N, C-alpha and C positions, 0 to 999 in steps of 0.2 A: 572521984574525978569530976571535974566540972564540965558541963556540956554547954554548948552554945545554944541557947534557947531563944535567942533574940531573932526576930523576923525582920528582915530588911525590907523596907518599903522604898520603892523607887522615888527619886525626888520628883516634885510636882512638874517640872519642865521636861521630864524625860518621856512623857506619853504624848507629846505633841498636841496636846489639847483634846485627846480622844478619851472619853470616859471609859472605864473598864467594862461597863455594861454593853457598850456599842462596839466593842473590839471584835467580837466573833461575827463573821459574815454568814449568810445562808449558803446551802449547798448549790453547786453549779451542775447543770446537766452533763451527762457523759460526753467526752470528747471523742470524735471518730478518729481511729488510729489509721494513718495511711498504710497501705499494704495489706489490708484485711482481704479475705477471700471474695467478698462481694465486689471489690474494685477490679480484681483480676479475672473474674468469671467470664465476662464478655470477651476479652481478648483471647483467652484460652479456648473458648468455644469457637471463635472465628478461626483460630489457627488449626483446630482439629477438623473443622469442615473443609478448610483449604487443603489439608493433608489428604483427607478422604477423596476430595475431588481430583487431586493430582494422581493418587493411586488408581482411581477408576479410569482416568484419562490414559495412563500408561498401559493398563491392561487392554483397553480398547485399541490403542495404537499397535500393541504387540500382536493382537489378533488380526488386525488388518494387514500387517506386514508379513505375516507368516506365509511362506510360499505354499502353493498347492502341493499336496502329497505327490511324490514321484510315482508315475505309473510303472508298475512292475510287469515286465514282459516275460512270460514263462520261457524257459529254455527251448522248448520245442518250437515255439513261434520264431524265436531269434534264429534257430537253426534253419527253419524253412525259408526265412528271409535271406540268410546267407547263401543258401543253396540256389534260390532264385537269382540272386546277384551273380552267382558263379556262372549262370547260363550266358551272361554277357561275354564270358571268356571262352566259350566253347570252340572258337576257331583257333585258340592257342592251347593245344592239349596239355602242355606242361603247367601253365598257370591255372588252367581249369581243374586239373586233378589235384593240384595243391590246394586250391580254394575249396573244392568239394570235400576232400579228406580232412582239411582243417575244420571246416564247418561241422562235420560229423564227430570228429574227435573232441572239439570244444563242447558240443552238445552232450556227448556221453560223460564228459567230466562234470559239467554243470548238473546234469540230470541224475547221475548215479555216483558222483564223487570218484570217478575213475581218473587216474592220472594219465590220460591218453596223450595229450600234446607233448609231454616230456619224454615219452618212451618210444622205443623202436616198435615196429610192428610185432615182432616176436614177443617182446616183453608185454605188450598190451594184450595180445591174444592169450598169453599165459594167464594174465590177471583175469581176463574175461572167463576163461575156463575154470579158474579157481573159485570164482564167485557164482552167484545165481541170479544176477540181474537180467540176463538175457536168456532166452530159451536156446536149446541146442541148434535149432534151425536159424535163429537170429545170429548166433555165434558163427555158424558156417557162412551165412550171408556176409557178416562183417569180415571174416577172414578172406573170403573171395574178393570183396570190395577193396580191402587194404592191399592185397597182393597185386591186383590189377593197377591200383594207383602207384604202387612201388615200381612196377614195370615201366610206367611212364616216367616217373621221377628219376629213377636210378639207372634203368637199362636203356633209356632214351627211346623207348618204344613209341611209335607215332600212331595211335589209334585213329580210326575214322570217326566221323561225327555220330553214326549210329551206336558205336561202342561207348562213346562218351555219354550219349543219352542213356544208355543202359546203366552206366555208373551213377548218373544223376538220379535215375529212377530207383536204383537200389538204395541210395542214400535217403531219398524221400520216403521210401517204403519203411526203412528201418526207423526213421524219426516218427513216422505216423504210427507204427506198431508199438513203439515204446512211449507214446504220448500218454501222460497220466490222465485218468478219467477224472473230470472235475466233479461230477455228480454221479458217483457209481450207483448203478441200479442194484438194489439188494436182491438176492436170490429169492424166488418165491418160496414160501413155507410149504413143506410137504403136506399134502392133503391126506388126512388119516383115512385109511380104508376100513370099511366096516367089515367086521368078521361075519362070515356066513351064519345065518341064524338056523338053528335046528328046526326042521319041519315036522 
């Protein structure tokens, strides 16, 4: 088989007057590619700093707008305030006894989780006797107090002011006796007694 071994030479006018030796040009320096990390670094850093500044500002604002914590008034103080307010009604026995007994019932519910306001006197006293939140003397004081209040509320008994003051004093006494100790004093440790030494 015959092969084509002829080398084709370009015609003399095809090179535009450039000699084959001067056809290859020298290397050019590298071209910077737009979008490389160095061109985006500054805007990204600025955006990150702005985001951090915004987060810090929000936390600062949130801390400033936070309302002060609510003052929690203990149940015994609220009860004593209600009882003192009831003294303004002492000239109206019906309203006075309702206010005093409600103040004491709400206190016992808040302090001991007894369901006093929703129950009748008998139901409430039965719950008191079943539990051990009050001493027997306090239970008797409570029974006497509620019975006297019920006489005014339901039997239309009209007590005089000294009797109403006794009711008030009994309610205050019960609240003060059941007031929780904020800083209970620990019982002193027993002092060891020395055994008599043989002489």
